[in-house]
N, C-alpha and C positions, 0 to 999 in steps of 0.2 A: 469524604472528600468530594464525591460526585464524579460525573463523567467529564472527560477532556476529549476534545476533537483534535486528532492528529492528522495533518495532511501529509501524505507520504507519496514521494515521486519514485516510481519504479521504472527503470530503464531496461528495455529488452536487450537480449544478446545480439539481435540483428534487425534489419529493416523488414525482413520477411516474417518475423514473429507475429502470429495472430494475437492481437491484444485482447480480443474478446475471450479467446480460449485461455490466455494467460490469466485474465481476471477470474475466470471460473476456477482455475487451479489455486489462485491466491485465496479465494473465498473459503476453500476447504481447509486451509491451514491457519485461519485466524484463531488465536488462542481463546479458551474460555474466559469470559470476563470482558471481551472486546467484541465489537460488531461493526459491520460495514454500514456507513452512513450515506455514502454516495461515491460516485466515481466519474471520471471523464478522461478522454484521450486528448492529449495536448501535443501539437506539432513542435518539434525541436529544431531540426535543420536537415536539409537534403533528403527529405522523405522519412527521416527517423521521427518516431513519435514516442512519447512517454505516457505511461498510465498513471494518472493521479487518483489516489484513493483516500477518502476521508474515513478514518476509523475512530469510533467512539471507544475510548479506553476507560474502563471503570477502575475500581480499586484493585487492580492486579499488580502483583509484585513486579518491580522493574519497569512499570509504565510501558512506554513504547518499545523498549528493548526486546521484549518477547515477540512483539509483532514484527519488528525489523528482522530478527533472527529467523523467524518462521518464513517470512517472505523470501529471504536470501537463499533458503534451501530449495525453492521451487525451480525446476529446470526451465531454462529460457530467461531467467532473471540475471541481468548483468550487474545492476546495482540498486540499492534501496537507500533512500535518503528522506528523513523527516524534514519537511520544508516549513512547517508551521504547526504550532500547538496553541490551542486556545479553548475557550468555552463554546460548546455547541449553541447554535442560535435556534 
């Protein structure tokens, strides 16, 4: 099937959450068969920012579900949402 690029929006628990530290923690839980392709910090509202990560998901069972579940277990994560899925460029 090949790789699929999943853009995932991670909302922190609070405005005070260090998003660079959170990103480092998220990188450690990415399941085998998936890898980080890129990331950015995106303002949401009133000082709150979201971490946007693009994950290349190969032929792993469950597709993005394994990545979402792994990210949801990381302390400091309020929510995880796949906002786009497509072919990597």
